[in-house]
C-alpha positions in Angstrom: 82.6 90.9 140.1 85.4 92.8 138.3 85.7 93.4 134.6 89.3 93.6 133.2 90.1 94.8 129.7 92.5 92.3 128.0 94.5 92.7 124.8 93.4 89.3 123.5 90.0 88.4 124.9 88.6 92.0 125.2 86.7 92.1 128.5 87.3 89.4 131.2 84.8 89.1 134.0 86.5 87.9 137.2 84.3 86.7 140.2 84.2 84.2 143.0 87.4 82.6 144.2 89.4 84.0 141.3 88.6 87.5 142.2 89.7 86.9 145.8 92.9 85.4 144.6 93.7 88.2 142.2 95.3 90.5 144.7 97.3 87.9 146.7 101.1 88.5 146.5 101.9 85.3 144.5 99.4 86.3 141.8 100.4 89.9 141.7 104.1 88.9 141.4 103.2 87.6 138.0 102.8 91.2 136.8 106.6 91.4 136.9 107.4 88.0 135.2 107.6 88.2 131.5 105.6 85.5 129.6 108.4 85.0 127.1 111.5 85.8 129.1 114.3 87.2 126.8 112.2 86.9 123.6 111.6 90.6 123.8 115.2 91.0 122.7 114.0 89.7 119.3 110.4 91.1 119.3 110.3 94.3 121.3 106.5 94.1 121.9 106.8 90.7 123.5 106.9 92.1 127.0 103.5 90.7 128.1 103.4 89.0 131.5 102.3 85.8 133.2 99.6 87.9 135.0 97.9 88.7 131.7 98.2 85.1 130.6 96.7 83.8 133.8 93.7 86.0 133.3 93.4 84.7 129.8 93.6 81.1 131.0 90.9 81.8 133.6 88.7 83.3 131.0 88.9 80.3 128.7 88.5 77.9 131.6 85.3 79.6 132.5 84.1 79.2 128.9 85.0 75.6 128.9 83.3 74.9 132.2 80.1 76.6 130.9 80.2 74.6 127.7 80.8 71.3 129.5 78.1 72.0 132.1 80.4 71.8 135.1 79.4 73.8 138.1 79.6 74.1 141.8 82.7 73.4 143.8 84.3 71.5 140.9 84.0 74.5 138.7 85.4 76.8 141.4 88.4 74.5 141.9 89.2 74.6 138.2 88.8 78.4 138.1 91.2 78.7 141.1 93.7 76.4 139.3 93.4 78.5 136.1 94.3 81.8 137.9 97.0 80.1 139.9 98.5 77.8 137.4 101.7 79.9 136.8 102.5 81.0 140.4 105.3 78.4 140.4 107.2 80.1 137.6 110.6 81.6 138.4 111.7 84.9 136.9 111.9 85.0 133.1 109.4 82.2 133.0 110.6 79.0 131.2 114.1 80.5 130.7 115.2 79.4 134.2 113.0 76.4 134.6 115.7 73.7 134.0 118.0 75.5 136.4 115.4 75.7 139.2 114.2 72.2 138.7 117.8 70.9 138.8 118.6 72.7 142.0 115.3 72.4 143.9 113.5 69.5 142.3 110.5 71.7 141.6 109.1 72.3 138.2 106.9 75.3 137.5 103.7 73.3 138.1 104.9 72.0 141.5 103.0 74.6 143.5 102.1 72.8 146.7 104.4 75.1 148.8 103.0 78.3 147.3 99.3 77.2 147.7 99.5 75.7 151.2 101.5 78.2 153.2 100.4 81.8 152.6 97.6 84.1 151.7 96.6 81.8 148.8 95.8 79.0 151.2 93.7 81.4 153.3 91.6 82.5 150.3 91.1 79.0 149.0 90.0 77.7 152.4 87.6 80.7 152.8 86.0 79.5 149.6 85.8 75.9 151.0 88.5 74.7 148.6 91.3 72.4 149.6 94.7 73.9 148.5 96.2 70.5 148.0 93.4 69.5 145.5 93.9 72.7 143.6 97.6 72.1 143.4 96.9 68.6 142.1 94.8 70.1 139.3 97.7 72.4 138.3 100.0 69.3 138.2 97.6 67.6 135.8 95.9 65.3 138.3 92.3 64.8 139.4 88.9 65.4 137.8 88.8 68.0 135.1 92.6 68.6 135.3 92.7 68.4 131.5 91.0 71.7 131.2 93.9 73.6 132.7 96.8 71.1 132.4 96.3 68.6 129.5 97.1 68.0 125.9 94.4 70.4 124.6 94.2 72.7 127.6 93.1 76.3 127.8 96.7 77.2 128.8 97.9 76.3 125.3 95.0 78.0 123.7 95.8 81.3 125.4 99.6 81.4 125.2 99.7 80.6 121.5 97.3 83.4 120.6 98.7 85.8 123.1 102.3 85.2 122.1 101.5 85.6 118.5 99.6 88.8 119.2 102.4 90.4 121.1 105.3 89.3 118.9 103.3 90.3 115.8 103.8 87.0 114.0 100.8 85.3 112.3 101.7 81.7 113.1 100.1 81.2 116.5 96.6 82.1 115.4 94.1 79.3 116.4 90.4 79.2 116.6 90.2 78.8 120.4 86.5 79.4 120.3 85.9 76.3 118.2 88.3 74.3 120.3 86.3 75.0 123.4 82.9 74.5 121.7 84.1 71.0 120.5 85.3 69.8 123.9 83.5 66.9 125.5 83.9 64.6 128.5 84.3 60.8 127.9 84.4 58.9 131.2 85.9 62.0 132.8 88.5 62.4 130.1 88.6 65.6 128.0 88.3 64.8 124.3 87.4 66.6 121.1 84.1 65.6 119.7 83.5 63.7 116.5 85.0 65.1 113.3 87.5 67.5 114.9 90.8 65.9 114.0 91.7 69.1 112.0 90.8 71.3 115.0 93.2 69.4 117.1 95.8 69.5 114.4 95.6 73.3 114.4 97.3 73.4 117.8 100.1 71.3 116.5 100.6 73.4 113.5 100.5 76.7 115.5 103.1 75.4 117.9 105.3 74.0 115.2 105.3 77.3 113.4 106.0 79.4 116.6 108.9 77.2 117.7 111.6 78.3 115.2 110.7 82.0 114.8 109.7 82.8 118.4 110.4 80.2 121.2 113.7 78.9 119.7 114.9 81.9 117.8 118.7 82.0 118.0 118.8 85.3 119.8 116.3 84.1 122.4 118.4 80.9 122.8 121.6 82.7 123.3 120.3 85.3 125.8 118.5 82.5 127.7 121.7 80.5 127.9 123.6 83.5 129.1 120.9 84.2 131.8 121.1 80.6 133.1 124.9 80.8 133.3 124.7 84.0 135.2 122.1 82.7 137.7 124.1 79.6 138.3 127.1 81.8 139.1 124.9 84.0 141.3 123.9 81.0 143.4 127.4 79.6 143.5 129.1 82.9 144.6 126.6 84.4 147.0 124.2 83.4 149.8 121.3 83.4 147.4 119.5 80.0 147.1 117.7 78.6 144.1 114.5 78.5 146.3 114.8 82.3 146.8 115.4 82.9 143.1 112.2 80.9 142.3 110.1 83.4 144.3 111.7 86.5 142.8 110.3 88.5 139.9 112.3 89.6 136.9 113.3 92.9 138.5 114.5 91.2 141.7 116.7 88.9 139.7 118.2 91.5 137.4 119.0 93.7 140.4 120.8 90.8 142.2 122.8 90.0 139.0 123.8 93.6 138.6 124.8 93.8 142.3 127.0 90.8 142.4 130.5 91.3 141.0 130.7 87.8 139.5 127.5 88.3 137.5 127.5 92.1 136.8 129.1 91.8 133.4 126.6 89.2 132.2 123.7 91.3 133.5 125.0 94.3 131.6 125.4 92.3 128.4 121.8 91.1 128.6 120.4 94.5 129.5 122.2 96.2 126.6 121.7 93.2 124.1 125.5 92.8 123.8 125.1 89.1 123.4 127.4 86.2 122.6 127.5 84.9 119.0 127.1 81.5 117.5 130.4 79.7 117.0 128.6 76.4 116.2 124.9 75.9 115.2 124.3 72.3 114.0 121.4 70.0 113.5 120.7 66.7 115.2 122.2 64.8 112.3 125.6 66.4 113.0 125.7 65.8 116.7 126.5 62.4 118.4 123.7 60.9 120.4 125.6 60.9 123.6 126.0 64.7 123.2 122.3 65.2 122.5 121.5 63.4 125.7 124.3 64.8 127.8 123.3 65.9 131.4 124.3 69.2 132.9 127.5 68.0 134.5 128.7 66.5 131.2 127.9 69.7 129.3 129.7 71.8 131.9 132.8 69.5 131.5 132.6 69.8 127.7 132.5 73.6 128.0 135.7 73.5 130.0 137.3 71.2 127.4 136.3 73.5 124.5 137.7 76.5 126.3 141.0 74.7 127.1 141.3 73.6 123.5 140.7 77.2 122.3 142.9 78.7 124.9 140.2 81.0 126.2 138.5 81.5 129.6 135.8 79.0 130.4 133.4 81.8 131.0 133.6 82.6 127.3 132.1 79.3 126.2 128.5 78.2 126.5 127.3 74.9 125.2 123.5 74.9 124.6 121.9 71.5 124.0 118.1 71.6 123.9 116.1 68.6 124.9 115.0 66.1 122.2 111.9 67.3 120.4 108.6 66.3 122.0 104.9 66.9 121.0 102.6 66.4 124.0 99.7 67.7 122.0 99.8 64.6 119.8 98.4 62.7 122.7 95.2 64.7 122.6 92.1 62.6 122.4 89.6 62.8 119.5 86.4 60.9 118.9 86.5 59.1 115.5 83.5 57.1 114.5 82.4 56.8 118.1 85.9 55.6 119.3 88.3 57.8 121.3 91.7 57.8 119.8 94.9 59.8 120.3 95.6 62.4 117.7 98.9 60.6 116.8 96.9 57.5 115.9 94.5 59.4 113.6 96.5 62.2 112.1 99.0 61.8 109.3 100.2 65.3 110.0 101.7 64.3 113.4 104.6 62.4 111.9 105.3 65.2 109.4 105.4 67.7 112.2 107.7 65.5 114.3 110.0 65.3 111.3 109.9 69.1 111.1 110.8 69.4 114.8 113.8 67.1 114.3 114.9 69.3 111.3 114.5 72.5 113.3 116.5 71.2 116.3 119.9 72.9 116.7 122.8 72.6 119.1 124.6 75.8 119.8 128.1 76.8 121.1 128.2 80.6 121.9 131.1 82.9 122.7 132.1 86.6 122.3 132.3 87.9 118.7 136.1 88.0 118.7 136.4 84.4 119.7 134.0 82.8 117.3 136.6 81.3 115.0 138.8 79.8 117.8 135.9 78.5 119.8 134.1 77.1 116.8 137.1 75.0 115.7 137.7 73.8 119.2 134.1 72.8 119.6 134.2 70.8 116.4 137.2 68.8 117.7 136.0 68.4 121.3 132.4 67.5 120.5 133.0 65.3 117.5 130.6 67.2 115.3 130.0 65.9 111.8 130.4 69.3 110.0 132.9 68.4 107.3 134.8 71.6 108.2 131.8 73.8 108.4 130.1 74.9 111.6 126.8 76.5 110.7 123.7 75.4 108.9 121.2 77.0 106.6 117.4 76.8 107.1 117.3 73.3 105.6 120.1 71.9 107.8 122.7 72.2 105.1 126.1 73.0 106.5 127.5 76.3 105.2 130.8 78.1 105.7 130.9 80.9 108.3 131.4 83.7 105.7 128.4 82.4 103.7 126.4 82.1 106.9 127.1 85.7 107.9 126.2 86.9 104.4 122.8 85.2 104.9 122.2 87.4 107.9 121.8 84.8 110.5 118.6 83.3 109.2 116.3 84.9 111.6 113.5 87.6 111.4 115.8 90.0 113.3 119.6 90.1 113.9 
């Protein structure tokens, strides 16, 4: 057994298969993959890693297994899945996930290739565990998968608390101890026991509050979009493949970007926080449905059209269209008067939070500071935005003139 001091959970005891997995290269790589990607450009202390988070998920998984009375090989399989659940992440975590999935077909929880072909497979087999079955747990399939990969899983419990701790914001604080104590199994399905609707709602509220000020802060959005553009260019102009990028860590990627002429400028901009600015920042009510649902090829074509209209280089325009809001946690199961129901069926808060998500959604067009006016007007015309001549919105979604917007300081916790 090994005891590791953690910033969130204090002392974490690691034993069994998890201890054997700890020093394998795929797990150690996570020491060099930031949990929140470019969010540290907003919150300087947000430089915690996927390695710390994986330890936290393992710790909470052990507590859940003990509470539920699950032991033996089933428990070891879940513990292995907990420590390995993030080994499929590319550099900068979720920042590059859409790019990697588009180019390789693999999401971050598609880890069969990692678990079945290297030291990880050797360790799992030595502990009499089938790598394929562990991979299925990480993908959310199989008995007890909900502990690690479900609507009220220990993954969410750890990252909300950990991200709040390292950013310093108070919004992600949840009572993960109570959440675990109130877990129950109903025909093999993970549910919250009777009378815990509010406990489940706490996850929704925490996530809803973290989204606009941390995960979707405008500086994080801009830097993430610049990073994706640079990595796409790296793959297109060098012999680097998306599969190779997926196995790199943050340092490997940044070195490759700096060392490639076509991406060196973007790498320098990100490293020195010399970021693009918002030329357009509009809510869902101001964007046509076909634009909200546009695929990558369509967005790329629209970027070129905006650049042509503005008379600027296509590299100077980034169109950032986030996915439509979703709330997987609302599918969490709760016992109510002896009946298992989804949280969405039972909680009046769910619809209010969905409405808040829609209000918080923003489409962005980014460019260099000197081109904001030209690109903003061109984007209005090209994208058919309903801005009534204005391009930016205040906190409530009201469109406001650019000079008023700048006077408001950008509406974020930091510039």
